[in-house]
C-alpha positions as a printed NumPy array, in Angstrom:
array([[118.098,  89.171, 101.188],
       [114.587,  90.324, 100.179],
       [115.747,  90.888,  96.615],
       [117.231,  87.388,  96.468],
       [114.018,  85.781,  97.701],
       [112.024,  87.659,  95.074],
       [114.492,  86.79 ,  92.342],
       [114.705,  83.105,  93.299],
       [110.943,  82.762,  93.494],
       [110.569,  84.485,  90.115],
       [113.097,  82.065,  88.627],
       [111.304,  79.105,  90.226],
       [108.009,  80.397,  88.844],
       [109.515,  80.732,  85.361],
       [110.903,  77.189,  85.471],
       [107.565,  75.833,  86.716],
       [105.726,  77.607,  83.889],
       [108.148,  76.137,  81.335],
       [107.627,  72.663,  82.847],
       [103.868,  73.198,  82.716],
       [104.023,  74.228,  79.067],
       [106.178,  71.239,  78.147],
       [103.972,  68.79 ,  80.008],
       [100.885,  70.2  ,  78.269],
       [102.667,  70.036,  74.921],
       [103.504,  66.362,  75.399],
       [100.184,  65.45 ,  77.067],
       [101.708,  64.526,  80.431],
       [ 98.83 ,  65.379,  82.79 ],
       [100.622,  64.36 ,  85.978],
       [103.483,  66.747,  85.149],
       [101.118,  69.63 ,  84.461],
       [ 99.351,  69.126,  87.805],
       [102.644,  68.877,  89.664],
       [104.163,  71.924,  87.971],
       [100.981,  73.913,  88.661],
       [101.554,  73.303,  92.346],
       [105.075,  74.704,  92.029],
       [103.713,  77.719,  90.18 ],
       [101.429,  78.329,  93.153],
       [104.238,  77.806,  95.682],
       [106.537,  80.282,  93.937],
       [103.809,  82.807,  93.151],
       [103.284,  84.068,  96.712],
       [106.935,  84.967,  97.497],
       [107.264,  86.491,  94.04 ],
       [104.264,  88.742,  94.678],
       [105.57 ,  89.576,  98.152],
       [108.826,  90.681,  96.545],
       [106.947,  92.921,  94.121],
       [104.882,  94.374,  96.958],
       [107.948,  95.016,  99.142],
       [109.84 ,  96.874,  96.422],
       [106.841,  98.785,  95.053],
       [106.867, 102.566,  95.128],
       [105.01 , 104.267,  97.944],
       [101.98 , 105.051,  95.758],
       [101.643, 101.432,  94.675],
       [102.026,  99.754,  98.074],
       [ 98.279,  99.169,  98.491],
       [ 98.069,  97.482,  95.092],
       [101.034,  95.329,  96.103],
       [ 99.334,  94.265,  99.328],
       [ 96.128,  93.452,  97.465],
       [ 98.108,  91.357,  94.991],
       [ 99.696,  89.447,  97.878],
       [ 96.252,  88.724,  99.35 ],
       [ 94.899,  87.483,  96.027],
       [ 98.003,  85.39 ,  95.39 ],
       [ 97.557,  83.718,  98.781],
       [ 93.918,  82.924,  97.955],
       [ 94.956,  81.622,  94.528],
       [ 97.641,  79.423,  96.063],
       [ 95.308,  77.945,  98.657],
       [ 92.686,  77.045,  96.07 ],
       [ 95.163,  75.689,  93.511],
       [ 96.976,  73.538,  96.064],
       [ 93.736,  71.982,  97.28 ],
       [ 92.522,  71.275,  93.749],
       [ 95.741,  69.794,  92.4  ],
       [ 96.493,  67.856,  95.575],
       [ 93.085,  66.224,  95.238],
       [ 93.725,  65.651,  91.547],
       [ 97.087,  63.994,  92.185],
       [ 96.061,  61.877,  95.156],
       [ 92.396,  60.982,  94.758],
       [ 90.988,  61.591,  91.319],
       [ 93.779,  59.949,  89.345],
       [ 93.79 ,  56.885,  91.593],
       [ 90.077,  56.146,  91.354],
       [ 88.361,  54.253,  88.577],
       [ 85.72 ,  55.857,  86.374],
       [ 82.337,  55.   ,  87.864],
       [ 79.39 ,  53.821,  85.796],
       [ 77.608,  57.166,  86.235],
       [ 80.7  ,  59.102,  85.157],
       [ 81.065,  56.871,  82.098],
       [ 77.439,  57.565,  81.144],
       [ 77.99 ,  61.297,  81.633],
       [ 81.061,  61.126,  79.398],
       [ 79.013,  59.503,  76.61 ],
       [ 76.231,  62.062,  76.999],
       [ 78.758,  64.895,  76.769],
       [ 79.903,  63.693,  73.351],
       [ 76.299,  63.531,  72.123],
       [ 75.233,  67.016,  73.207],
       [ 78.461,  68.983,  72.812],
       [ 79.445,  69.476,  69.145],
       [ 82.682,  71.23 ,  70.124],
       [ 83.642,  68.31 ,  72.358],
       [ 82.786,  65.904,  69.558],
       [ 85.19 ,  67.764,  67.24 ],
       [ 87.98 ,  67.555,  69.861],
       [ 87.479,  63.804,  70.091],
       [ 88.245,  63.304,  66.387]])
C-alpha cells in the first residue's frame, strides 16, 4: 500500500507539473495557480514515500525532506489560495496603478518585457 501511495502521488505530481507548464505556455494564470496547489498537495505524500523506502543511511535526509516539503506545502497553499480568492477578485487600486507605471519607468528589463 505504501508503494502505491508514493506512486500515485508521484503520478499526480507529474500531471500537475505538466498542467502548470501548459498553463504557463498558454498564459492561463488561473490554471497555473490551481495546478501549483496540486503540485503542493501531491508533493508531501511523494516525499513521504521516498523517505519511507530510503536506505537506512539516508533515513534522516528523507525525514528532513518531508519536513521541508510540509513547510513548502503550507506556504504555497496559503499564497495561491489568497491569489485565487482575493487578489484576482479585487480591482487594481490607484496606488497600485501608480506603482505599476513607476516600475516601467525605473526597470529597463521590465520595460523590455512590456514590448
